[in-house]
Structure formats: C-alpha cells, structure tokens
N, C-alpha and C positions, 0 to 999 in steps of 0.2 A: 361333672359327675351326674349320673342319672339318678332319678328317684329310686330305681331298683337298687343301685349301688348303695345309696344312703340307707335304705331299708335293710339291706344285707348287713352293712356295718353296724347298724343299730341292733339287729338281731344278734350278731356275734358278740357285741359288747354286753348285751343283756345276758346271754348265755354264760359268758366268762364271769360276770358279776354273780349270777345265781350259783355257779359252781364254787366260787370263792366263799360265798355266804354259807353254802352247805358244808364245806370243809370246816369253816370256823365253827359252825353250830355243832358238828359232830365232835370236834376237838373239845369244845366247851362242855358238851354233854358228858364226854369221857372224864373230864376233870371233875365235874359235879358228881359223877358216879364214883370216882375215886374218893372224893370227900365223904360221900355216903358210906362207902365200904370202910374207910378209915375210922369213921365213928363206930361202926360195928366192931372193928378190931381194937378199939380203945386208943387210937392214935389221936394226938392233938397237936396244934401249932405247926411247927416246921416239919415234924414227922408226918402229919396228915397231908401237908402240902407236897412233900416229897413222894408220898405214896400216890397221891392224885396224879402227879406227873409220870409216875411209872405206868399208871393205867393209860394215860394219853399215849405214851410211847409204845405200849403194847399193841395199839391199833395199827401200827406200821409193820407188823409182822406179816400180815397177809391181807388180801382184799376182803371186804366185809367186816362184820363186827364180832364174829365168833372168837377171834383172838382175844378180844376184850372180855367176852363172857367167860372164856376159859381161865384167863388170869384171875379175874375177880372170884370166880367159883372156886378155883384152886386155893386162893388165899383165904377165903371165908369158910371153906370146908362145909361142915354140916350146919352152919349158922344161917344158911339161906339155900334157895334152890336156883337152878338155872332159869326156871320160869319167872321167879321173882326178880332176878337180875335183868332179864329181858324186859319185863314189865316196867321196872324202874328206869331202864334205858329209854323206853318210849316216852315215859313221863318227863324225864329230864331233857330229852331232845326238844320237847315243846317249851320247856322252861328256857333252855339255851337260845332257841330261836326268838322267843319273846325278849330276852335280855339283849340280844343283838339288835333287834328292831328298835328297842327303846334307846340304845346307844346311838342309833342312827348311822 
C-alpha cells in the first residue's frame, strides 16, 4: 500500500467519523430542543421524554431542519416565534457537540 492510499483511507475514515458525529449532534440537539419545548408545554417526566423523541423523529421528514422548526412552532403556537426556535436550536447544537466531545 502506498502512502497515498494510506492517506486516502485516513481521509475517508475521518470524513465518515465527522459525518457520524454531526448526525449524533443534530439528533441530540433535537432531543434537547424537544425537552425545552416540553417544558413550555408543561410536560414532565415520561411525557416530556416522549415529546422530545417526537421532535427527533420530525427531523426525518425532509432534509434540513425546517421540519423540526415547523413541528415545534406548530406545537408551541404563540408561546414562541420561529426565530426564537432557530436561535435555541443553534445554542443547543453547541451544547450537544460539547456533550458528545466530553463523552469521548
């Protein structure tokens, strides 16, 4: 195997790892967002956990994160704005990535 082949495999492995970590971070962000929204809805315990999983599943409806924004916005109604939801999503993505990094 040549050095070029080794470098190519290393690059591919890193790319795959990075993609997996991004997927995990987004899923965790959505779960955290679900718990945030559940609190606004007055849900606790198992009901809050179930709602958070609904938010995670909503992300599989289409590419991007607008499906998540729509779901949470629809559920929260006039208790928040789409801009606040998007802002919270950005904040929680950083939290999720930090949590994943700490878990190693």
